[in-house]
Steps between C-alpha positions, in 0.01 A plus 500: 500500500404709203237269364378158600402254231271208549598168354321168519696180540383140520621274776555238232595565138287203398189694606622800302551278196150352543338843522683604184440157338866498395703187566757538222868427575702799622687537171162562323356742754486878466449541875807316630621814684165532680509130590851540640399806703190322633708197598759711685246710686280205604797292613646798688170550680496132598861521621431808712188342648672172586789685665268746680667801344265795477572756230289746310490431128502801270487542125645833390440662166521838331378570148842410360640233734405239751653253741365144500502433873592692816501387860493749785584402855574741784537789256757318287430417135620206289429530128496221242474476124397166346640395162431166335805544279819524711657712224218757491594851600335642807543829682352640814329834474732781609197681636426205727865451603546866586168531682506183707864383520417128508719279718506240223432482127513173310421381151364146525509247219526126454861485612463678835139487624527206742588693820213745433245218514684285754625221276 
């Protein structure tokens, strides 16, 4: 990987909201995308743990682009972008795609996230 980024996620979005002292409804929040990303990552981690699937989690970023979530297992990469709005445009970095040839790329939103978190 070119550059590893560190991100902090809460196991429960309620704790995140308490730390930020922000309990407004989603339609009034400026951080709804971050809440969505935190939810997906925390629920994915729970799913992987419960099903005893061991993967390395990577967050990839260059100065211009990033990928929200990557899993690596046995040298194979799966890359995911998280979008709260199902109509939002998302692209995967060509630099990443050409360098690592991921086995899977998915854009996850409210209409298709259930298999990712095991629902």
